[in-house]
N, C-alpha and C positions, 0 to 999 in steps of 0.2 A: 346565452339561454334563449331560445328562438322565441322572440317577442311576441311568435303567430300565434304560440299557446294560449289560449282566452285567457286563462286563470292568473300568470304571470306580470305579476309590477316589480319595481324597482324598490332594491330592501334600503339603500342608503337615504331613505327617509324613515329608517326605524331605527330602536337599539337592539343591540345586542346584548342577554344576558349570561352572566358564564358564572355560574352557583359553582365555587370553590373552596364552599369552608367545612366539605362532611369531612367525617372526623378518620376516616382510611382506616378503618380496624380491620379488614379484610389485605388491603396491602403491608399493613406494619408499618406504614410510612406515608408523609404528606404525598398523598398524589400531583398535586397540583405541580411540584416539583420534579417528579420522574419524569427522568430523561428518556425520549421516545424521539426515532431519528435524529436523532442531535440536536434536541434542547428541549426544555421543560415541557410536559403538558399544556401548561397555565401559557405561557409564549405560545406555545404555536397555536391554540385557540384565539387569544389577542389576535395573531398576524391575521391567520384565516379572514376571521369575523372581522377585521380590520379591511378587510379589501372586500366585502359584499354591505358594511351595515354603513351608516351615520356616524355613529356612536356605538362605546362596546364600554359596558359597567362591569366590571369584577365585585362579587359577592362575597365577603371571606369576614374570619369570625378571630382572624390572626394575620400577623406582619408578613409582608410580603418580600421578600428579598433577593427579586429577580425585576428587571426592567421592563416595562408594561409598555411600554411604546403610545403614548397619551392615551389609552384607558381609564375611563375613572373606577377608583376604589370606593365601596362603602360598605358597612357591617351592619348584620344583621342588629333591627330593632331590639328583637329580644334574644339573644343567646340561645342555641343546639333546642328551636325549633322546627328543626329538619328543613330541606329544601322548601318548604311551605313560605316559611318564613324567610326564606332566603328570595326567594320570589316576589313579596311583599316589599322588601328594602330593597331589591331591585329595579320592580315596577314604580316605586315613590322616587327614585335617585334619576329616575328615565323621563328626556326630555322628549320625546313621541309617544302619542297613546300606541302604536301596535311594538310587541318586545317578542323580539325571540329569543325563545331560552333556553340554554344546554348547560351539562354537567360537565366539568373540566375533563373526564376523565372520559371524553368519545373522541379520539384523533382523526377519524375519518370523517371529516365532516363534506358534506357533500353540495356543491352547491348549489347545483341542477335543483335535489331537493328542496333546499332551503326553498331555492326560486319561487318553487312550486306549491309548498307550501303558503308559501308569504302571498301568494295568488290568492287566498281563501281567508288573508286578516283584515279586520273591520268587519267583516259580512255579520262575528260572532264574538264573543268573548274569548272562547278559547278556540285554539285551532288544533288539531293533537292526530299522530300519524298512529295507525294500529300496524302490526307486523303479527308472524306467525307468532312472535315472541308474547302477544298480548300489547298494550297503550302505551304510546311513549312519551308520557308528562313531562321528560327533561329534556326532549328534541320538537319544541310545540312553540305556538306562537301566544300569547295572552295579548288580549288588551287591556288596557287601565280601569274598564269598566268591569271588568273579573275581578280589583280587588273589595269590594264589599262582601261577594261572596269566601273570598280568601281571608280579610279578617275575622268573620260570623265564624267560618272554620277554626282556623286558632283559637278564636276565644270559648271555644268547646271543647279545646285540648286534643285538634286534630292535628296530626302531622302529615300524614300520608294526601298529597298533591289531591289525588281522586277524589278526597271528603269533599272536595270542592265544587269538584265537576254539578251535581245536582241543583246547587243554586247559581249555577250559567246557564249562559249560551252555547252549548260546547258542539263545533264542526269534526266529527270522526274523519279524516283523510285512510280510506283503506290499503292497504297494502298491493292488491291490484293495483289502482291508480299510480301507484307509483312504481312497479316495476321494472318499466323501460327506461327510467331516469338512468343516468349517469353516478355510478357511484352506490345508489340503491340497496346495492346488497349488502356492505359494508360501514354504513354512514352510522347505522345506528348500534354499531358493535360498542361495547366500554371496556375498561379496564380498572377492573374491581380488586383484580389478586397478581401477585407474580406470572402465574401463569399464563393469565389472561395478557400480559405485557409480554411477554413471550411469542404466544401465538402473533400478535399483534405486530411486534417485531420481523416475524415471518410474515407476515402478509404485506407489508410496505414493501421488504423485496423482492418479493413476486410483483407488485405492481410497478417496480422499474422496473423490472426487467421488462415489461408489457411498454412500457410507456418507450422503449425502445432496444427493439430484439434483432435490431440491423447487426452484419456480421461485424467484427473489428480484428485487424491485423496489428498484430503484438510485435513491436521492435526487440527482438529478442538480443543487439547489442546494448541496448541499455542497461544499468548497472543494476535496478531497481527489477528489473524483468527478466533476467537471467536466467538460462531454465536451470535447477537446481542440481547438483551431483550427487547421486548415488553409489554407491559400490560398500563391496561386503568387504570388512574388516576384522581380522581375527588378530586374539588377542593372545598372547604365551606368555606362560609366568615360569620361565627358568626350563624353558623349551619344553614346556608342558601346555600344550592346545586347549583354553579354558572354553573358549566362547567363541563366535562370530558376528558381528549387531554389523546393520546398515546402519552406515555412517556417512556426512560429504566430506571426506577430507583433511577436514582441517582439526587443530589443537589436540592429535590422536594421540598425543603425549599425555593430556587433559584427562582426553576422555580415559583413556586406556588405567589412570592412576586412580581419577574421580568413581570408575566402575571397582577396580577391584577393592580399593578403600570404603567404601559403602556395603560391599557384601561381605566383607571379615577378610580378605588375603592376604591386604595389605594393611600395616597398621601403623607402627613408627614411621615417621619421617626418613630416622637412620637406616631402615631397612634395605631402602633403593640402592644399587649400586648405578643401573644404567638402563636408559631406554633407546632401543632403535627401533625407528620409522622405515620400513620400506611401504611406499605409497604404490607405488608400480604392484606390485605383489597384496596390496594391501593388509601387510603384515605392522605389528605393533608388541616387538619383544621385549618383554621388562623380566631383568633379574635383579633378584632380591639376598640377601644375604643367609637368610637359609635356604638349607638343602630343600627343603620340604614347607608345599603352604597351606591351608587351610583349602586351598582349591579342589585336591584332590580327593578330600573327605566330602567335599561339598557336590559331586558331581551328579552324586545317584540323584538327589531331591530339587530339581528345576521346581521351580511354579511359574504358570503361564498370565503372564500381565496383562492390562488395559493397555498397553503403549501402540504406540505406531507398530505396525509389522509384528503385533503380536509377541514382543518379547517375553523375557523369562527374568525370574528370579533367583537368588539361590537360597533371600531371604523368607521364612513364611512369615504370619502374620503374630502367630505365638513366638518367636522368633524377636520379631520389633518388639512385645511387652516388655522385653528385657533388657531394653536398652534405657541407659541408664536419663531420665528426669533432665529437663532442658531448668535449673534455677536460676537461669541469671535475671537482673533486671532490666533488663531493655526497656525502653517505650520509644511508641512513634506517636506524634497526634495525627486522631485521624484527617485530619483537613491539610493535611500534607503527603496522605495517598494517592490524590486523585493527579494532583499535579506533577508527582513523580510519576506518575502510569503516563502521562500525559507526553513525559520528555522518553521514557521508555518507549514508546510505542514510536515516537519520533525518529528514534535513534536506532530502532528496527526492520524499518521498511525493505523486506529481499522478500521478495513473490517465493511460495512455496516453502519457508522456511518457518522453523518455530526459531523462536528466541530466549532467554532467559537473562537475567540482568542483575549484579549482584551490588545493592545502595550500600553505601557507608558514609556517613556523614551526614544526609542527607541530597546525596549527588553519587550520580550512577560509573560505580570505580571502572566497572568493565561489561560487555555483554557479548553472550555468544550465543552463535548459530548453528541449527540444524535440522534435518531433515524430520528427525527422533525430537520429541520433547524430551525422554529421558536424556536422550544423549547431550542435551544442553546443561542439562540440572547437573550430571557429572563431570562435564568441562568444568562449569563453577566450583565443584566440589574439588576435583583434580586441582585446580590453579591453586587453592587455600592450600591445600594439603603441600603441595610441589614449594611454594612460599614458604610452607611452614608459619605459616599466621597464629595467632594464638586468638585476637581479638574478632572477638565473632559477634558480635553489637550491631548485627546488619541484615537486610531484607534480601528477601530473594525474592524478587518479579520474575512472571512467568505468561509468555500467551497461552499454552496450553491450559488442557484439564487438570487439577489436582487429585492424583490417585495414592492409594497407602506408601506403593511405592517411592513417592516422591517425596511422602514426610517421614518415611525412611529415610533417605537419604539425606534431607534437610538436618533429621535428629539424629545420624551421626555425627554432620559435620559442625552438629553447634549451632545452626541458624535457628535463631529465634522466632521468625514471622516469614511468613510465603503470600505471597500476593499473584494474584492472577487476574486478569481481561473476564473469565468465562467462569465455571464451575470449578467446585470440588465437589469427591464423591463422601458418600454418607461415612464408609471405613476410612477412609481419611481424615474425617472430619473429628470423628471417632477416636482416633489413633492421635491424630495431636492432642486432643485433651490431655490425654492418658501422660501423653510425652511434654507436655509445656511447650507446645508450640501453637502461635496463634495464625490463622490460616481463612485468607480474607480473598472474597470474589465476585467476579459480576462488577468491578470498577470501572464507571459507565458516568462519564459527566461528575459529577459531585456527589454519587451516589455510591455505597457499594455495601457488602453482604459476609458480613462477619459469623464465622461458622462456630468459635471456636467459645471459649469465656468473655473475650476482649479485655483481658488486662491488660496487656501489651499495648492496646491501640486508644488512646487517652482520647477521652469525648466521644467512643462510638457508640455510647448507651443515652448520651445525652438527647 
């Protein structure tokens, strides 16, 4: 920060107070532990403010299961008095007269804005910025002189911070004064809901691009960066052309069998006579004992899916509802899923490729990759079908969005749990509930979203 700006002073002789004890009712989970840009929001706030202030104090009404790197922790004098009670507890615990108070759900802390506001601290009891959205009392400076006004408001049953302002000397810093400061357009954003979190994650990705937008040359000889293969592959059943898919020419026997099984063309393993693959011509020819199959009957009703490249299926949602419900008693501890996802992603690093993995007995049994997310699931299903594996107490992990057709594939293969690092659609979640399949999404850090009943995910509702 430019020291020539008259009101700027050092913040290392002040305390930062982080309010981390809110109910997080709109988020539905503890906001302080929500992963953002690779770290919990609370850890992020402690790290950033620890570089600006001599002391950091966290005010909470619950246990904190993460390392806070030297920050002090205090509890509300009286629980459930809202942020005003939190400010009171923080001021009493602080070692300094001037204190910066911030909510834990504000991930974009601008050092320039903080230091500008700090330039007014000490002159008045409270220094509070005003943005186009109104006053920002949870991104403001409070002198210990404000404590009597806070205590009086609490004694009167008040919970809103601004209720103490009439009893204190308050300096309002207008938006026009801050608009030229670096980060002033984002520093007041907070994360109250899952939608806010997604928007903030998009925002931080944009910031990363702005930091370094110089062109980079990628070495395509590197295995992790090699250009993906994409070819049309036509599947034939008993010389009858059934479908052409775009694929990466890997595990084409599994891809064909998984697709045909999921679509009802193949059923029992004993039906298969042989599979002939011609990569140069992009052909997979499947011969079965049956002279005719369900393929010719299904050709007239194709359903455009949400898959990569506008795929299609012969199975309608109505047909899917007739699939037998999965009644297995398989369960998995919720705490195991994040670590399994980390292992899965570490093993799936190939640029431009989707991945799916089969998890058996707490370990990754195998992974399949392709340009199409549906193809990877077909490969998993095809491998199980070809091997004649009856034990289906497994999880299927994927990097792609879970849509209803992927639930159909899992249901046909009797796979009881689907897990993705991204989202599931509403149709997928509804169908999965009816078919006895658990769907888990947004596995990021220690967090996840269970779209279904959660009966198979032990500990997910605690």
